[in-house]
PDB file of N, CA, C and O in Angstrom:
ATOM      1  N   MET A   1     100.457 111.649  48.513  1.00  0.00           N
ATOM      2  CA  MET A   1     101.780 111.196  48.176  1.00  0.00           C
ATOM      3  C   MET A   1     102.759 112.348  48.385  1.00  0.00           C
ATOM      4  O   MET A   1     102.434 113.513  48.154  1.00  0.00           O
ATOM      5  N   LEU A   2     103.961 111.993  48.826  1.00  0.00           N
ATOM      6  CA  LEU A   2     105.004 113.000  49.017  1.00  0.00           C
ATOM      7  C   LEU A   2     105.875 113.133  47.775  1.00  0.00           C
ATOM      8  O   LEU A   2     106.101 112.166  47.048  1.00  0.00           O
ATOM      9  N   PHE A   3     106.356 114.345  47.549  1.00  0.00           N
ATOM     10  CA  PHE A   3     107.275 114.636  46.456  1.00  0.00           C
ATOM     11  C   PHE A   3     108.365 115.570  46.967  1.00  0.00           C
ATOM     12  O   PHE A   3     108.106 116.442  47.797  1.00  0.00           O
ATOM     13  N   ALA A   4     109.574 115.386  46.471  1.00  0.00           N
ATOM     14  CA  ALA A   4     110.681 116.299  46.747  1.00  0.00           C
ATOM     15  C   ALA A   4     110.906 117.153  45.505  1.00  0.00           C
ATOM     16  O   ALA A   4     111.054 116.635  44.398  1.00  0.00           O
ATOM     17  N   ILE A   5     110.930 118.462  45.703  1.00  0.00           N
ATOM     18  CA  ILE A   5     111.283 119.395  44.637  1.00  0.00           C
ATOM     19  C   ILE A   5     112.694 119.874  44.954  1.00  0.00           C
ATOM     20  O   ILE A   5     112.917 120.582  45.936  1.00  0.00           O
ATOM     21  N   HIS A   6     113.642 119.479  44.111  1.00  0.00           N
ATOM     22  CA  HIS A   6     115.061 119.814  44.301  1.00  0.00           C
ATOM     23  C   HIS A   6     115.437 120.771  43.174  1.00  0.00           C
ATOM     24  O   HIS A   6     115.448 120.391  42.004  1.00  0.00           O
ATOM     25  N   ALA A   7     115.743 122.014  43.537  1.00  0.00           N
ATOM     26  CA  ALA A   7     116.005 123.047  42.530  1.00  0.00           C
ATOM     27  C   ALA A   7     117.371 123.675  42.772  1.00  0.00           C
ATOM     28  O   ALA A   7     117.653 124.154  43.871  1.00  0.00           O
ATOM     29  N   LEU A   8     118.205 123.674  41.760  1.00  0.00           N
ATOM     30  CA  LEU A   8     119.533 124.280  41.858  1.00  0.00           C
ATOM     31  C   LEU A   8     119.554 125.613  41.131  1.00  0.00           C
ATOM     32  O   LEU A   8     119.031 125.746  40.024  1.00  0.00           O
ATOM     33  N   ASP A   9     120.169 126.598  41.777  1.00  0.00           N
ATOM     34  CA  ASP A   9     120.245 127.937  41.196  1.00  0.00           C
ATOM     35  C   ASP A   9     121.174 127.972  39.988  1.00  0.00           C
ATOM     36  O   ASP A   9     122.117 127.188  39.874  1.00  0.00           O
ATOM     37  N   GLY A  10     120.876 128.903  39.098  1.00  0.00           N
ATOM     38  CA  GLY A  10     121.760 129.185  37.981  1.00  0.00           C
ATOM     39  C   GLY A  10     122.873 130.112  38.423  1.00  0.00           C
ATOM     40  O   GLY A  10     122.970 130.462  39.600  1.00  0.00           O
ATOM     41  N   LYS A  11     123.718 130.513  37.479  1.00  0.00           N
ATOM     42  CA  LYS A  11     124.902 131.313  37.816  1.00  0.00           C
ATOM     43  C   LYS A  11     124.549 132.677  38.409  1.00  0.00           C
ATOM     44  O   LYS A  11     125.366 133.261  39.122  1.00  0.00           O
ATOM     45  N   ASP A  12     123.367 133.190  38.136  1.00  0.00           N
ATOM     46  CA  ASP A  12     122.950 134.492  38.660  1.00  0.00           C
ATOM     47  C   ASP A  12     121.886 134.325  39.753  1.00  0.00           C
ATOM     48  O   ASP A  12     121.136 135.253  40.054  1.00  0.00           O
ATOM     49  N   GLY A  13     121.839 133.135  40.334  1.00  0.00           N
ATOM     50  CA  GLY A  13     120.795 132.798  41.288  1.00  0.00           C
ATOM     51  C   GLY A  13     120.722 133.690  42.510  1.00  0.00           C
ATOM     52  O   GLY A  13     119.630 134.092  42.911  1.00  0.00           O
ATOM     53  N   LEU A  14     121.847 134.007  43.107  1.00  0.00           N
ATOM     54  CA  LEU A  14     121.824 134.827  44.321  1.00  0.00           C
ATOM     55  C   LEU A  14     121.211 136.202  44.068  1.00  0.00           C
ATOM     56  O   LEU A  14     120.397 136.676  44.861  1.00  0.00           O
ATOM     57  N   ARG A  15     121.594 136.832  42.982  1.00  0.00           N
ATOM     58  CA  ARG A  15     121.056 138.156  42.658  1.00  0.00           C
ATOM     59  C   ARG A  15     119.561 138.070  42.365  1.00  0.00           C
ATOM     60  O   ARG A  15     118.778 138.887  42.850  1.00  0.00           O
ATOM     61  N   LEU A  16     119.172 137.079  41.570  1.00  0.00           N
ATOM     62  CA  LEU A  16     117.762 136.930  41.221  1.00  0.00           C
ATOM     63  C   LEU A  16     116.918 136.537  42.429  1.00  0.00           C
ATOM     64  O   LEU A  16     115.771 136.969  42.543  1.00  0.00           O
ATOM     65  N   ARG A  17     117.464 135.729  43.328  1.00  0.00           N
ATOM     66  CA  ARG A  17     116.764 135.370  44.562  1.00  0.00           C
ATOM     67  C   ARG A  17     116.380 136.616  45.341  1.00  0.00           C
ATOM     68  O   ARG A  17     115.243 136.756  45.790  1.00  0.00           O
ATOM     69  N   ALA A  18     117.336 137.514  45.495  1.00  0.00           N
ATOM     70  CA  ALA A  18     117.086 138.733  46.264  1.00  0.00           C
ATOM     71  C   ALA A  18     115.938 139.547  45.661  1.00  0.00           C
ATOM     72  O   ALA A  18     115.116 140.106  46.386  1.00  0.00           O
ATOM     73  N   ILE A  19     115.894 139.604  44.354  1.00  0.00           N
ATOM     74  CA  ILE A  19     114.864 140.382  43.664  1.00  0.00           C
ATOM     75  C   ILE A  19     113.481 139.739  43.817  1.00  0.00           C
ATOM     76  O   ILE A  19     112.487 140.447  43.977  1.00  0.00           O
ATOM     77  N   HIS A  20     113.410 138.410  43.769  1.00  0.00           N
ATOM     78  CA  HIS A  20     112.127 137.706  43.693  1.00  0.00           C
ATOM     79  C   HIS A  20     111.737 136.975  44.979  1.00  0.00           C
ATOM     80  O   HIS A  20     110.750 136.239  44.990  1.00  0.00           O
ATOM     81  N   GLN A  21     112.489 137.165  46.050  1.00  0.00           N
ATOM     82  CA  GLN A  21     112.239 136.425  47.286  1.00  0.00           C
ATOM     83  C   GLN A  21     110.850 136.701  47.869  1.00  0.00           C
ATOM     84  O   GLN A  21     110.174 135.776  48.320  1.00  0.00           O
ATOM     85  N   GLU A  22     110.428 137.946  47.863  1.00  0.00           N
ATOM     86  CA  GLU A  22     109.105 138.281  48.413  1.00  0.00           C
ATOM     87  C   GLU A  22     107.992 137.604  47.619  1.00  0.00           C
ATOM     88  O   GLU A  22     107.059 137.055  48.204  1.00  0.00           O
ATOM     89  N   ALA A  23     108.084 137.640  46.300  1.00  0.00           N
ATOM     90  CA  ALA A  23     107.070 137.003  45.454  1.00  0.00           C
ATOM     91  C   ALA A  23     107.086 135.485  45.637  1.00  0.00           C
ATOM     92  O   ALA A  23     106.031 134.852  45.643  1.00  0.00           O
ATOM     93  N   HIS A  24     108.267 134.904  45.785  1.00  0.00           N
ATOM     94  CA  HIS A  24     108.389 133.456  46.023  1.00  0.00           C
ATOM     95  C   HIS A  24     107.711 133.096  47.346  1.00  0.00           C
ATOM     96  O   HIS A  24     106.964 132.119  47.415  1.00  0.00           O
ATOM     97  N   GLY A  25     107.967 133.874  48.387  1.00  0.00           N
ATOM     98  CA  GLY A  25     107.345 133.632  49.685  1.00  0.00           C
ATOM     99  C   GLY A  25     105.828 133.709  49.616  1.00  0.00           C
ATOM    100  O   GLY A  25     105.129 132.895  50.220  1.00  0.00           O
ATOM    101  N   ALA A  26     105.329 134.680  48.884  1.00  0.00           N
ATOM    102  CA  ALA A  26     103.882 134.813  48.708  1.00  0.00           C
ATOM    103  C   ALA A  26     103.326 133.609  47.957  1.00  0.00           C
ATOM    104  O   ALA A  26     102.249 133.110  48.284  1.00  0.00           O
ATOM    105  N   HIS A  27     104.064 133.145  46.949  1.00  0.00           N
ATOM    106  CA  HIS A  27     103.630 131.973  46.185  1.00  0.00           C
ATOM    107  C   HIS A  27     103.521 130.739  47.074  1.00  0.00           C
ATOM    108  O   HIS A  27     102.566 129.973  46.948  1.00  0.00           O
ATOM    109  N   LEU A  28     104.474 130.539  47.962  1.00  0.00           N
ATOM    110  CA  LEU A  28     104.440 129.365  48.846  1.00  0.00           C
ATOM    111  C   LEU A  28     103.152 129.334  49.664  1.00  0.00           C
ATOM    112  O   LEU A  28     102.658 128.259  50.004  1.00  0.00           O
ATOM    113  N   LYS A  29     102.611 130.498  49.977  1.00  0.00           N
ATOM    114  CA  LYS A  29     101.371 130.580  50.752  1.00  0.00           C
ATOM    115  C   LYS A  29     100.149 130.167  49.932  1.00  0.00           C
ATOM    116  O   LYS A  29      99.065 129.996  50.491  1.00  0.00           O
ATOM    117  N   THR A  30     100.306 130.005  48.619  1.00  0.00           N
ATOM    118  CA  THR A  30      99.197 129.604  47.750  1.00  0.00           C
ATOM    119  C   THR A  30      99.230 128.115  47.424  1.00  0.00           C
ATOM    120  O   THR A  30      98.503 127.660  46.541  1.00  0.00           O
ATOM    121  N   ALA A  31     100.055 127.362  48.116  1.00  0.00           N
ATOM    122  CA  ALA A  31     100.213 125.930  47.806  1.00  0.00           C
ATOM    123  C   ALA A  31      98.868 125.205  47.744  1.00  0.00           C
ATOM    124  O   ALA A  31      98.635 124.414  46.830  1.00  0.00           O
ATOM    125  N   ALA A  32      97.988 125.468  48.704  1.00  0.00           N
ATOM    126  CA  ALA A  32      96.693 124.779  48.744  1.00  0.00           C
ATOM    127  C   ALA A  32      95.861 125.050  47.494  1.00  0.00           C
ATOM    128  O   ALA A  32      95.064 124.206  47.083  1.00  0.00           O
ATOM    129  N   ASP A  33      96.041 126.217  46.894  1.00  0.00           N
ATOM    130  CA  ASP A  33      95.315 126.541  45.656  1.00  0.00           C
ATOM    131  C   ASP A  33      95.710 125.605  44.519  1.00  0.00           C
ATOM    132  O   ASP A  33      94.967 125.444  43.551  1.00  0.00           O
ATOM    133  N   HIS A  34      96.872 124.995  44.641  1.00  0.00           N
ATOM    134  CA  HIS A  34      97.385 124.060  43.630  1.00  0.00           C
ATOM    135  C   HIS A  34      97.189 122.608  44.050  1.00  0.00           C
ATOM    136  O   HIS A  34      97.640 121.696  43.358  1.00  0.00           O
ATOM    137  N   GLY A  35      96.525 122.389  45.170  1.00  0.00           N
ATOM    138  CA  GLY A  35      96.341 121.029  45.669  1.00  0.00           C
ATOM    139  C   GLY A  35      97.598 120.456  46.298  1.00  0.00           C
ATOM    140  O   GLY A  35      97.820 119.246  46.277  1.00  0.00           O
ATOM    141  N   VAL A  36      98.419 121.336  46.858  1.00  0.00           N
ATOM    142  CA  VAL A  36      99.715 120.951  47.430  1.00  0.00           C
ATOM    143  C   VAL A  36      99.778 121.425  48.875  1.00  0.00           C
ATOM    144  O   VAL A  36      99.304 122.511  49.207  1.00  0.00           O
ATOM    145  N   ARG A  37     100.368 120.599  49.728  1.00  0.00           N
ATOM    146  CA  ARG A  37     100.655 120.990  51.112  1.00  0.00           C
ATOM    147  C   ARG A  37     102.159 120.914  51.316  1.00  0.00           C
ATOM    148  O   ARG A  37     102.770 119.875  51.066  1.00  0.00           O
ATOM    149  N   ILE A  38     102.754 122.001  51.767  1.00  0.00           N
ATOM    150  CA  ILE A  38     104.199 122.014  52.018  1.00  0.00           C
ATOM    151  C   ILE A  38     104.468 121.335  53.353  1.00  0.00           C
ATOM    152  O   ILE A  38     103.951 121.753  54.389  1.00  0.00           O
ATOM    153  N   VAL A  39     105.284 120.281  53.317  1.00  0.00           N
ATOM    154  CA  VAL A  39     105.681 119.571  54.526  1.00  0.00           C
ATOM    155  C   VAL A  39     106.874 120.276  55.154  1.00  0.00           C
ATOM    156  O   VAL A  39     106.912 120.493  56.366  1.00  0.00           O
ATOM    157  N   MET A  40     107.839 120.629  54.328  1.00  0.00           N
ATOM    158  CA  MET A  40     108.983 121.425  54.762  1.00  0.00           C
ATOM    159  C   MET A  40     109.630 122.036  53.533  1.00  0.00           C
ATOM    160  O   MET A  40     109.505 121.523  52.421  1.00  0.00           O
ATOM    161  N   SER A  41     110.330 123.155  53.763  1.00  0.00           N
ATOM    162  CA  SER A  41     111.011 123.810  52.648  1.00  0.00           C
ATOM    163  C   SER A  41     112.122 124.689  53.186  1.00  0.00           C
ATOM    164  O   SER A  41     112.111 125.093  54.348  1.00  0.00           O
ATOM    165  N   GLY A  42     113.075 124.975  52.327  1.00  0.00           N
ATOM    166  CA  GLY A  42     114.153 125.873  52.701  1.00  0.00           C
ATOM    167  C   GLY A  42     115.216 125.899  51.621  1.00  0.00           C
ATOM    168  O   GLY A  42     115.175 125.121  50.668  1.00  0.00           O
ATOM    169  N   PRO A  43     116.174 126.810  51.783  1.00  0.00           N
ATOM    170  CA  PRO A  43     117.235 126.922  50.786  1.00  0.00           C
ATOM    171  C   PRO A  43     118.282 125.826  50.942  1.00  0.00           C
ATOM    172  O   PRO A  43     118.589 125.390  52.052  1.00  0.00           O
ATOM    173  N   LEU A  44     118.816 125.396  49.821  1.00  0.00           N
ATOM    174  CA  LEU A  44     120.014 124.564  49.818  1.00  0.00           C
ATOM    175  C   LEU A  44     121.192 125.517  49.934  1.00  0.00           C
ATOM    176  O   LEU A  44     121.165 126.607  49.363  1.00  0.00           O
ATOM    177  N   VAL A  45     122.224 125.119  50.667  1.00  0.00           N
ATOM    178  CA  VAL A  45     123.360 126.010  50.888  1.00  0.00           C
ATOM    179  C   VAL A  45     124.674 125.298  50.585  1.00  0.00           C
ATOM    180  O   VAL A  45     124.758 124.070  50.566  1.00  0.00           O
ATOM    181  N   GLU A  46     125.685 126.112  50.352  1.00  0.00           N
ATOM    182  CA  GLU A  46     127.041 125.591  50.185  1.00  0.00           C
ATOM    183  C   GLU A  46     127.522 125.030  51.526  1.00  0.00           C
ATOM    184  O   GLU A  46     126.851 125.197  52.545  1.00  0.00           O
ATOM    185  N   ASP A  47     128.659 124.378  51.528  1.00  0.00           N
ATOM    186  CA  ASP A  47     129.200 123.784  52.745  1.00  0.00           C
ATOM    187  C   ASP A  47     129.545 124.818  53.821  1.00  0.00           C
ATOM    188  O   ASP A  47     129.799 124.454  54.969  1.00  0.00           O
ATOM    189  N   ASP A  48     129.556 126.098  53.458  1.00  0.00           N
ATOM    190  CA  ASP A  48     129.783 127.124  54.475  1.00  0.00           C
ATOM    191  C   ASP A  48     128.552 127.327  55.358  1.00  0.00           C
ATOM    192  O   ASP A  48     128.610 128.049  56.354  1.00  0.00           O
ATOM    193  N   GLY A  49     127.437 126.689  54.991  1.00  0.00           N
ATOM    194  CA  GLY A  49     126.217 126.764  55.775  1.00  0.00           C
ATOM    195  C   GLY A  49     125.424 128.038  55.602  1.00  0.00           C
ATOM    196  O   GLY A  49     124.414 128.230  56.278  1.00  0.00           O
ATOM    197  N   ALA A  50     125.858 128.917  54.710  1.00  0.00           N
ATOM    198  CA  ALA A  50     125.191 130.213  54.565  1.00  0.00           C
ATOM    199  C   ALA A  50     124.878 130.601  53.123  1.00  0.00           C
ATOM    200  O   ALA A  50     123.819 131.170  52.860  1.00  0.00           O
ATOM    201  N   THR A  51     125.770 130.309  52.194  1.00  0.00           N
ATOM    202  CA  THR A  51     125.608 130.754  50.808  1.00  0.00           C
ATOM    203  C   THR A  51     124.552 129.898  50.105  1.00  0.00           C
ATOM    204  O   THR A  51     124.751 128.702  49.889  1.00  0.00           O
ATOM    205  N   MET A  52     123.423 130.531  49.750  1.00  0.00           N
ATOM    206  CA  MET A  52     122.335 129.794  49.116  1.00  0.00           C
ATOM    207  C   MET A  52     122.708 129.367  47.701  1.00  0.00           C
ATOM    208  O   MET A  52     123.363 130.097  46.958  1.00  0.00           O
ATOM    209  N   LYS A  53     122.260 128.136  47.351  1.00  0.00           N
ATOM    210  CA  LYS A  53     122.547 127.614  46.016  1.00  0.00           C
ATOM    211  C   LYS A  53     121.378 126.867  45.397  1.00  0.00           C
ATOM    212  O   LYS A  53     121.519 126.260  44.335  1.00  0.00           O
ATOM    213  N   GLY A  54     120.226 126.907  46.054  1.00  0.00           N
ATOM    214  CA  GLY A  54     119.065 126.216  45.519  1.00  0.00           C
ATOM    215  C   GLY A  54     117.949 126.164  46.536  1.00  0.00           C
ATOM    216  O   GLY A  54     117.974 126.861  47.550  1.00  0.00           O
ATOM    217  N   SER A  55     116.965 125.321  46.246  1.00  0.00           N
ATOM    218  CA  SER A  55     115.812 125.179  47.126  1.00  0.00           C
ATOM    219  C   SER A  55     115.425 123.709  47.219  1.00  0.00           C
ATOM    220  O   SER A  55     115.593 122.943  46.270  1.00  0.00           O
ATOM    221  N   LEU A  56     114.902 123.333  48.385  1.00  0.00           N
ATOM    222  CA  LEU A  56     114.366 121.993  48.585  1.00  0.00           C
ATOM    223  C   LEU A  56     113.000 122.127  49.238  1.00  0.00           C
ATOM    224  O   LEU A  56     112.854 122.757  50.286  1.00  0.00           O
ATOM    225  N   LEU A  57     112.015 121.531  48.608  1.00  0.00           N
ATOM    226  CA  LEU A  57     110.672 121.501  49.177  1.00  0.00           C
ATOM    227  C   LEU A  57     110.212 120.052  49.206  1.00  0.00           C
ATOM    228  O   LEU A  57     110.346 119.337  48.213  1.00  0.00           O
ATOM    229  N   VAL A  58     109.680 119.624  50.319  1.00  0.00           N
ATOM    230  CA  VAL A  58     108.995 118.340  50.402  1.00  0.00           C
ATOM    231  C   VAL A  58     107.522 118.697  50.527  1.00  0.00           C
ATOM    232  O   VAL A  58     107.111 119.398  51.451  1.00  0.00           O
ATOM    233  N   VAL A  59     106.738 118.200  49.578  1.00  0.00           N
ATOM    234  CA  VAL A  59     105.323 118.556  49.522  1.00  0.00           C
ATOM    235  C   VAL A  59     104.469 117.297  49.456  1.00  0.00           C
ATOM    236  O   VAL A  59     104.934 116.218  49.087  1.00  0.00           O
ATOM    237  N   GLU A  60     103.221 117.470  49.821  1.00  0.00           N
ATOM    238  CA  GLU A  60     102.250 116.385  49.721  1.00  0.00           C
ATOM    239  C   GLU A  60     101.188 116.805  48.716  1.00  0.00           C
ATOM    240  O   GLU A  60     100.696 117.933  48.755  1.00  0.00           O
ATOM    241  N   ALA A  61     100.837 115.891  47.815  1.00  0.00           N
ATOM    242  CA  ALA A  61      99.831 116.176  46.794  1.00  0.00           C
ATOM    243  C   ALA A  61      99.240 114.868  46.296  1.00  0.00           C
ATOM    244  O   ALA A  61      99.825 113.802  46.491  1.00  0.00           O
ATOM    245  N   GLU A  62      98.091 114.946  45.658  1.00  0.00           N
ATOM    246  CA  GLU A  62      97.465 113.748  45.094  1.00  0.00           C
ATOM    247  C   GLU A  62      98.290 113.165  43.962  1.00  0.00           C
ATOM    248  O   GLU A  62      98.309 111.949  43.768  1.00  0.00           O
ATOM    249  N   GLY A  63      98.968 114.016  43.217  1.00  0.00           N
ATOM    250  CA  GLY A  63      99.731 113.515  42.091  1.00  0.00           C
ATOM    251  C   GLY A  63     100.762 114.512  41.597  1.00  0.00           C
ATOM    252  O   GLY A  63     100.788 115.670  42.012  1.00  0.00           O
ATOM    253  N   ARG A  64     101.604 114.033  40.704  1.00  0.00           N
ATOM    254  CA  ARG A  64     102.693 114.830  40.139  1.00  0.00           C
ATOM    255  C   ARG A  64     102.179 116.087  39.443  1.00  0.00           C
ATOM    256  O   ARG A  64     102.827 117.132  39.506  1.00  0.00           O
ATOM    257  N   GLY A  65     101.041 116.006  38.791  1.00  0.00           N
ATOM    258  CA  GLY A  65     100.504 117.163  38.075  1.00  0.00           C
ATOM    259  C   GLY A  65     100.285 118.356  38.985  1.00  0.00           C
ATOM    260  O   GLY A  65     100.554 119.492  38.594  1.00  0.00           O
ATOM    261  N   ASN A  66      99.797 118.112  40.202  1.00  0.00           N
ATOM    262  CA  ASN A  66      99.612 119.201  41.166  1.00  0.00           C
ATOM    263  C   ASN A  66     100.948 119.847  41.499  1.00  0.00           C
ATOM    264  O   ASN A  66     101.059 121.072  41.558  1.00  0.00           O
ATOM    265  N   VAL A  67     101.955 119.019  41.715  1.00  0.00           N
ATOM    266  CA  VAL A  67     103.277 119.516  42.102  1.00  0.00           C
ATOM    267  C   VAL A  67     103.914 120.283  40.947  1.00  0.00           C
ATOM    268  O   VAL A  67     104.511 121.340  41.154  1.00  0.00           O
ATOM    269  N   GLU A  68     103.788 119.756  39.744  1.00  0.00           N
ATOM    270  CA  GLU A  68     104.338 120.452  38.577  1.00  0.00           C
ATOM    271  C   GLU A  68     103.659 121.804  38.371  1.00  0.00           C
ATOM    272  O   GLU A  68     104.323 122.795  38.065  1.00  0.00           O
ATOM    273  N   GLY A  69     102.334 121.846  38.540  1.00  0.00           N
ATOM    274  CA  GLY A  69     101.622 123.110  38.399  1.00  0.00           C
ATOM    275  C   GLY A  69     102.066 124.128  39.434  1.00  0.00           C
ATOM    276  O   GLY A  69     102.269 125.300  39.117  1.00  0.00           O
ATOM    277  N   PHE A  70     102.217 123.675  40.678  1.00  0.00           N
ATOM    278  CA  PHE A  70     102.686 124.536  41.752  1.00  0.00           C
ATOM    279  C   PHE A  70     104.088 125.054  41.450  1.00  0.00           C
ATOM    280  O   PHE A  70     104.359 126.245  41.601  1.00  0.00           O
ATOM    281  N   ASN A  71     104.966 124.173  41.029  1.00  0.00           N
ATOM    282  CA  ASN A  71     106.346 124.572  40.730  1.00  0.00           C
ATOM    283  C   ASN A  71     106.410 125.508  39.527  1.00  0.00           C
ATOM    284  O   ASN A  71     107.149 126.492  39.542  1.00  0.00           O
ATOM    285  N   ASN A  72     105.643 125.205  38.497  1.00  0.00           N
ATOM    286  CA  ASN A  72     105.671 126.044  37.297  1.00  0.00           C
ATOM    287  C   ASN A  72     105.163 127.461  37.556  1.00  0.00           C
ATOM    288  O   ASN A  72     105.521 128.389  36.831  1.00  0.00           O
ATOM    289  N   ALA A  73     104.331 127.634  38.585  1.00  0.00           N
ATOM    290  CA  ALA A  73     103.807 128.953  38.923  1.00  0.00           C
ATOM    291  C   ALA A  73     104.729 129.729  39.864  1.00  0.00           C
ATOM    292  O   ALA A  73     104.442 130.878  40.199  1.00  0.00           O
ATOM    293  N   ASP A  74     105.831 129.113  40.293  1.00  0.00           N
ATOM    294  CA  ASP A  74     106.733 129.762  41.251  1.00  0.00           C
ATOM    295  C   ASP A  74     107.505 130.898  40.578  1.00  0.00           C
ATOM    296  O   ASP A  74     108.093 130.699  39.515  1.00  0.00           O
ATOM    297  N   PRO A  75     107.509 132.089  41.189  1.00  0.00           N
ATOM    298  CA  PRO A  75     108.267 133.207  40.620  1.00  0.00           C
ATOM    299  C   PRO A  75     109.761 132.908  40.448  1.00  0.00           C
ATOM    300  O   PRO A  75     110.385 133.445  39.533  1.00  0.00           O
ATOM    301  N   TYR A  76     110.337 132.079  41.288  1.00  0.00           N
ATOM    302  CA  TYR A  76     111.749 131.714  41.108  1.00  0.00           C
ATOM    303  C   TYR A  76     111.949 130.992  39.784  1.00  0.00           C
ATOM    304  O   TYR A  76     112.944 131.222  39.098  1.00  0.00           O
ATOM    305  N   LYS A  77     111.015 130.121  39.419  1.00  0.00           N
ATOM    306  CA  LYS A  77     111.132 129.414  38.148  1.00  0.00           C
ATOM    307  C   LYS A  77     110.964 130.388  36.983  1.00  0.00           C
ATOM    308  O   LYS A  77     111.746 130.374  36.033  1.00  0.00           O
ATOM    309  N   ALA A  78     109.940 131.228  37.066  1.00  0.00           N
ATOM    310  CA  ALA A  78     109.668 132.183  35.984  1.00  0.00           C
ATOM    311  C   ALA A  78     110.816 133.163  35.785  1.00  0.00           C
ATOM    312  O   ALA A  78     111.098 133.568  34.657  1.00  0.00           O
ATOM    313  N   ALA A  79     111.480 133.550  36.876  1.00  0.00           N
ATOM    314  CA  ALA A  79     112.560 134.544  36.808  1.00  0.00           C
ATOM    315  C   ALA A  79     113.914 133.925  36.469  1.00  0.00           C
ATOM    316  O   ALA A  79     114.894 134.649  36.296  1.00  0.00           O
ATOM    317  N   GLY A  80     113.981 132.610  36.372  1.00  0.00           N
ATOM    318  CA  GLY A  80     115.248 131.964  36.039  1.00  0.00           C
ATOM    319  C   GLY A  80     116.210 131.830  37.202  1.00  0.00           C
ATOM    320  O   GLY A  80     117.412 131.660  36.994  1.00  0.00           O
ATOM    321  N   VAL A  81     115.696 131.906  38.441  1.00  0.00           N
ATOM    322  CA  VAL A  81     116.570 131.692  39.608  1.00  0.00           C
ATOM    323  C   VAL A  81     117.147 130.285  39.532  1.00  0.00           C
ATOM    324  O   VAL A  81     118.342 130.084  39.748  1.00  0.00           O
ATOM    325  N   TRP A  82     116.296 129.316  39.224  1.00  0.00           N
ATOM    326  CA  TRP A  82     116.709 127.914  39.177  1.00  0.00           C
ATOM    327  C   TRP A  82     117.139 127.529  37.767  1.00  0.00           C
ATOM    328  O   TRP A  82     116.462 127.844  36.789  1.00  0.00           O
ATOM    329  N   SER A  83     118.268 126.847  37.679  1.00  0.00           N
ATOM    330  CA  SER A  83     118.726 126.347  36.378  1.00  0.00           C
ATOM    331  C   SER A  83     118.280 124.915  36.141  1.00  0.00           C
ATOM    332  O   SER A  83     118.188 124.475  34.995  1.00  0.00           O
ATOM    333  N   ALA A  84     118.004 124.188  37.209  1.00  0.00           N
ATOM    334  CA  ALA A  84     117.569 122.797  37.088  1.00  0.00           C
ATOM    335  C   ALA A  84     116.625 122.469  38.233  1.00  0.00           C
ATOM    336  O   ALA A  84     116.905 122.780  39.391  1.00  0.00           O
ATOM    337  N   VAL A  85     115.494 121.831  37.897  1.00  0.00           N
ATOM    338  CA  VAL A  85     114.520 121.415  38.897  1.00  0.00           C
ATOM    339  C   VAL A  85     114.192 119.947  38.656  1.00  0.00           C
ATOM    340  O   VAL A  85     113.893 119.537  37.535  1.00  0.00           O
ATOM    341  N   THR A  86     114.254 119.163  39.731  1.00  0.00           N
ATOM    342  CA  THR A  86     113.875 117.759  39.673  1.00  0.00           C
ATOM    343  C   THR A  86     112.745 117.534  40.666  1.00  0.00           C
ATOM    344  O   THR A  86     112.843 117.928  41.828  1.00  0.00           O
ATOM    345  N   ILE A  87     111.677 116.902  40.208  1.00  0.00           N
ATOM    346  CA  ILE A  87     110.564 116.541  41.079  1.00  0.00           C
ATOM    347  C   ILE A  87     110.544 115.023  41.167  1.00  0.00           C
ATOM    348  O   ILE A  87     110.430 114.331  40.155  1.00  0.00           O
ATOM    349  N   THR A  88     110.658 114.510  42.397  1.00  0.00           N
ATOM    350  CA  THR A  88     110.782 113.084  42.609  1.00  0.00           C
ATOM    351  C   THR A  88     109.791 112.626  43.679  1.00  0.00           C
ATOM    352  O   THR A  88     109.697 113.237  44.744  1.00  0.00           O
ATOM    353  N   ALA A  89     109.059 111.562  43.396  1.00  0.00           N
ATOM    354  CA  ALA A  89     108.179 110.975  44.414  1.00  0.00           C
ATOM    355  C   ALA A  89     109.052 110.499  45.575  1.00  0.00           C
ATOM    356  O   ALA A  89     110.185 110.060  45.379  1.00  0.00           O
ATOM    357  N   PHE A  90     108.502 110.595  46.784  1.00  0.00           N
ATOM    358  CA  PHE A  90     109.288 110.371  47.989  1.00  0.00           C
ATOM    359  C   PHE A  90     108.503 109.510  48.970  1.00  0.00           C
ATOM    360  O   PHE A  90     107.330 109.780  49.229  1.00  0.00           O
ATOM    361  N   LEU A  91     109.142 108.468  49.521  1.00  0.00           N
ATOM    362  CA  LEU A  91     108.543 107.642  50.549  1.00  0.00           C
ATOM    363  C   LEU A  91     109.209 107.918  51.880  1.00  0.00           C
ATOM    364  O   LEU A  91     110.394 107.633  52.055  1.00  0.00           O
ATOM    365  N   LYS A  92     108.467 108.463  52.807  1.00  0.00           N
ATOM    366  CA  LYS A  92     109.017 108.791  54.126  1.00  0.00           C
ATOM    367  C   LYS A  92     109.173 107.505  54.937  1.00  0.00           C
ATOM    368  O   LYS A  92     108.218 106.742  55.079  1.00  0.00           O
ATOM    369  N   LYS A  93     110.374 107.262  55.467  1.00  0.00           N
ATOM    370  CA  LYS A  93     110.650 106.072  56.260  1.00  0.00           C
ATOM    371  C   LYS A  93     111.009 106.393  57.701  1.00  0.00           C
ATOM    372  O   LYS A  93     110.710 105.605  58.598  1.00  0.00           O
ATOM    373  N   ASN A  94     111.642 107.527  57.938  1.00  0.00           N
ATOM    374  CA  ASN A  94     112.067 107.920  59.280  1.00  0.00           C
ATOM    375  C   ASN A  94     111.685 109.362  59.545  1.00  0.00           C
ATOM    376  O   ASN A  94     111.552 110.166  58.623  1.00  0.00           O
ATOM    377  N   GLY A  95     111.512 109.676  60.826  1.00  0.00           N
ATOM    378  CA  GLY A  95     111.282 111.060  61.210  1.00  0.00           C
ATOM    379  C   GLY A  95     109.928 111.442  61.490  1.00  0.00           C
ATOM    380  O   GLY A  95     109.670 112.600  61.820  1.00  0.00           O
TER     381      GLY A  95
END
C-alpha cells in the first residue's frame, strides 16, 4: 500500500534542516529496515521554487505501522525540523 508523508517545517526549520540533513539522508537509506520502500521524496518549497518549507515522501509499506515507525525514527522529526506531519494512505491513479 502507498502512503504520503507530508511534513511541514516549524519556524526554525531551515536552520535545523542544515544541521540534520546528513543524518536525515542516512535515515532514508534505512527505509527497508522499517519495511518501507521510498517511491519518491523531496523537499516542499515556497512558490519561489527554492526556499524549503517541508518534506514529501511517497512510500510503499504493508501498513501504517511501518510508515509511522519509519517516520518516528527520522532525525528531522527527533530534532523538531517538522512542526506537523500527516501520514495518509494514497491510491495511485496516474503516472
